[in-house]
C-alpha positions as CSV (number, residue, x, y, z in Angstrom):
1,M,118.8,89.6,76.5
2,E,116.4,87.0,77.8
3,S,112.7,87.8,77.8
4,I,110.4,87.3,80.7
5,K,109.0,84.2,78.9
6,D,112.6,82.8,78.6
7,K,113.3,83.5,82.3
8,I,110.1,81.8,83.5
9,K,111.0,78.7,81.4
10,I,114.4,78.5,83.0
11,V,113.0,79.0,86.5
12,R,110.4,76.4,86.0
13,S,113.0,73.9,84.9
14,K,115.2,74.6,87.9
15,I,112.2,74.2,90.3
16,D,111.2,70.9,88.6
17,A,114.8,69.7,89.0
18,S,115.0,70.7,92.7
19,K,111.6,69.6,94.1
20,T,110.8,66.4,95.8
21,D,107.2,65.1,96.1
22,K,105.7,68.4,97.0
23,N,104.3,71.1,94.7
24,V,106.2,74.4,94.8
25,K,104.3,77.6,94.4
26,L,106.2,80.3,92.4
27,V,105.5,83.8,93.5
28,A,106.8,86.4,91.1
29,V,107.9,89.5,93.2
30,S,106.6,92.4,91.1
31,K,107.5,95.4,93.3
32,K,108.8,98.3,91.1
33,K,107.5,96.5,88.0
34,S,104.7,97.7,85.8
35,W,101.3,96.1,85.3
36,Q,102.4,95.4,81.7
37,E,105.3,93.3,82.9
38,I,103.0,91.5,85.3
39,L,100.6,90.8,82.4
40,E,103.5,89.4,80.4
41,A,104.4,87.0,83.2
42,Y,100.8,86.0,83.7
43,E,100.4,85.2,80.0
44,N,103.4,82.9,80.4
45,G,101.9,80.9,83.2
46,I,102.5,82.9,86.4
47,S,99.4,83.4,88.5
48,D,100.9,84.4,91.9
49,F,102.5,87.8,92.4
50,G,104.1,89.3,95.5
51,E,104.0,93.0,96.3
52,N,105.9,94.9,99.1
53,Y,104.3,98.3,99.0
54,L,100.6,98.8,99.3
55,Q,100.1,102.1,97.5
56,E,102.2,100.9,94.5
57,S,100.3,97.7,94.3
58,L,96.7,99.0,94.3
59,E,96.9,100.5,90.9
60,K,98.3,97.3,89.4
61,I,95.7,95.1,91.2
62,S,92.9,97.4,89.9
63,K,94.3,97.3,86.3
64,L,94.5,93.5,86.3
65,K,91.4,92.8,88.3
66,D,89.8,90.7,85.5
67,L,92.7,88.2,85.6
68,K,92.8,85.1,87.9
69,I,95.8,86.4,89.9
70,S,96.5,85.5,93.6
71,W,98.1,88.6,95.2
72,H,100.6,88.0,98.0
73,F,101.5,90.8,100.4
74,I,105.2,90.3,101.3
75,G,106.2,93.6,102.9
76,N,106.2,95.1,106.4
77,I,102.6,95.8,107.6
78,Q,101.5,99.0,109.2
79,S,98.3,99.1,111.2
80,N,96.7,101.8,109.0
81,K,97.3,99.6,105.9
82,C,95.5,96.5,107.2
83,E,92.1,97.2,105.8
84,E,93.3,97.7,102.2
85,I,95.6,94.7,102.5
86,A,92.7,92.5,103.7
87,K,90.4,93.7,100.8
88,N,93.0,93.4,98.0
89,F,95.3,90.5,98.8
90,D,94.8,86.7,99.0
91,W,97.9,85.9,100.9
92,V,99.8,87.8,103.6
93,H,103.4,86.5,104.3
94,T,104.4,88.8,107.0
95,I,102.3,88.3,110.1
96,D,104.5,88.9,113.2
97,R,102.2,90.8,115.6
98,L,98.9,89.9,117.2
99,K,97.6,93.4,116.6
100,I,98.2,93.1,112.8
101,A,96.7,89.6,112.6
102,R,93.5,90.8,114.5
103,L,93.2,93.8,112.1
104,I,93.6,91.6,109.0
105,D,91.0,89.3,110.4
106,K,88.7,92.2,111.3
107,Y,88.8,93.7,107.8
108,S,88.7,90.5,105.8
109,P,85.5,90.4,103.7
110,D,83.0,87.8,104.8
111,D,83.2,85.9,101.5
112,K,87.0,85.6,101.6
113,C,89.6,83.6,103.5
114,I,93.0,85.2,103.6
115,K,95.9,82.7,103.8
116,C,98.6,84.0,106.2
117,L,102.1,83.0,107.1
118,I,104.0,83.8,110.3
119,Q,107.3,85.7,109.6
120,I,110.2,84.4,111.7
121,N,113.3,86.5,112.2
122,I,115.5,83.5,111.8
123,D,118.8,85.4,112.2
124,N,117.6,87.7,115.0
125,E,118.4,90.8,113.0
126,D,117.5,94.1,114.7
127,S,116.6,95.6,111.4
128,K,114.2,92.9,110.3
129,S,110.6,92.1,111.2
130,G,109.5,88.7,112.5
131,I,109.2,86.8,115.7
132,K,111.8,84.6,117.3
133,V,111.8,80.9,116.9
134,E,111.2,80.3,120.5
135,E,108.1,82.5,120.5
136,V,106.3,80.7,117.6
137,E,104.1,78.3,119.6
138,N,102.8,80.9,122.0
139,F,102.1,83.1,119.0
140,F,100.0,80.4,117.3
141,N,98.0,79.9,120.4
142,E,97.3,83.6,120.5
143,L,96.0,83.5,116.9
144,S,93.7,80.5,117.4
145,S,90.6,82.6,118.1
146,L,90.8,84.4,114.7
147,K,88.1,83.1,112.3
148,K,88.5,84.9,108.9
149,I,92.2,84.3,108.3
150,K,93.9,81.0,107.9
151,I,97.4,80.5,109.3
152,C,99.0,78.2,106.7
153,G,102.7,78.2,107.7
154,L,106.0,80.0,108.1
155,M,108.0,82.5,106.2
156,I,111.6,83.7,106.5
157,I,113.9,86.2,104.9
158,P,117.5,85.1,105.7
159,N,120.3,87.6,106.1
160,P,121.6,88.2,102.5
161,N,125.2,88.2,103.8
162,V,125.0,84.6,105.0
163,E,127.0,82.2,102.7
164,L,124.9,79.6,100.8
165,S,126.7,76.8,102.6
166,D,125.4,78.2,105.9
167,L,121.9,78.9,104.6
168,Q,121.3,75.1,104.3
169,Q,121.4,74.9,108.1
170,T,118.9,77.8,108.3
171,F,116.5,76.1,105.9
172,K,116.8,72.8,107.8
173,K,116.0,74.6,111.1
174,I,112.8,76.0,109.7
175,K,111.8,72.7,108.1
176,M,112.3,70.9,111.5
177,L,110.2,73.6,113.2
178,S,107.5,73.2,110.7
179,D,107.5,69.4,111.1
180,R,107.2,69.9,114.9
181,L,104.4,72.4,114.7
182,I,102.3,70.4,112.2
183,E,101.8,67.7,114.8
184,N,99.5,70.1,116.7
185,Y,98.5,72.6,113.9
186,E,97.5,70.5,110.9
187,N,97.0,73.5,108.6
188,L,100.6,74.6,108.7
189,T,101.6,73.0,105.4
190,E,103.5,75.9,103.8
191,I,107.1,77.1,104.1
192,S,107.9,80.3,102.3
193,M,111.6,80.4,101.9
194,G,113.9,80.8,99.0
195,M,114.6,83.8,96.8
196,S,116.5,84.4,93.6
197,R,120.0,83.4,94.9
198,D,119.0,80.4,97.0
199,F,115.6,79.0,95.8
200,E,116.9,75.7,94.5
201,L,118.6,75.0,97.9
202,A,115.4,76.1,99.7
203,I,113.2,73.7,97.7
204,K,115.5,70.8,98.4
205,E,115.3,71.6,102.1
206,G,111.5,71.7,102.1
207,S,110.2,75.1,100.9
208,T,106.8,75.0,99.3
209,I,106.7,78.7,98.2
210,V,109.6,80.6,96.6
211,R,109.6,84.4,96.0
212,L,111.5,85.4,92.9
213,G,111.9,88.9,91.5
214,E,115.0,89.6,89.5
215,T,115.1,86.0,88.3
216,I,111.9,86.6,86.4
217,F,111.7,90.3,85.7
218,G,115.4,91.3,85.6
219,A,117.1,93.9,87.8
220,R,114.9,96.6,89.4
221,N,115.3,100.2,88.4
């Protein structure tokens, strides 16, 4: 059975083989994993961790507060959770409502800039959060008045039932959208797409952030 150290080494080699000229940030998705497992991954070179559930994550963040970890919130956001998310996380991947963005901005500490990504519902799934592709530019204009958060790019979670061969077109679509937006919004340099089954393809199509859970930690309980 491969250790977390071994898994990280394999993932790093695959990322290096897939990437072009851009650096790729590896976010280890640590939901349902213990702080001890996070510590082991950290000791083997991972400094970015993604959490989906606020209450579960707060204990881990507190336990590991002396480490130089960047915490990414990658789950659905409820209004009553925004204050704790703003205080405890460095990145938020799932901005899809103006109300949520305003609350994150409101509660962001004065000495902190939270990097945020706009979640796009790329497959128009009723069960999934995110805005539609055609709504993106208007949404960016609505966010332009916010001062304490920095909108850095786009994030997607494709339908897991889509074949890998079809996913390539999805990734290309997001990269084209990002290229178009960056002409008017120069800070939009990040594309968070690619998970355990498709991260190599996502990187080849322009992803700058990949979110990997089972690939690093093994199957969740």
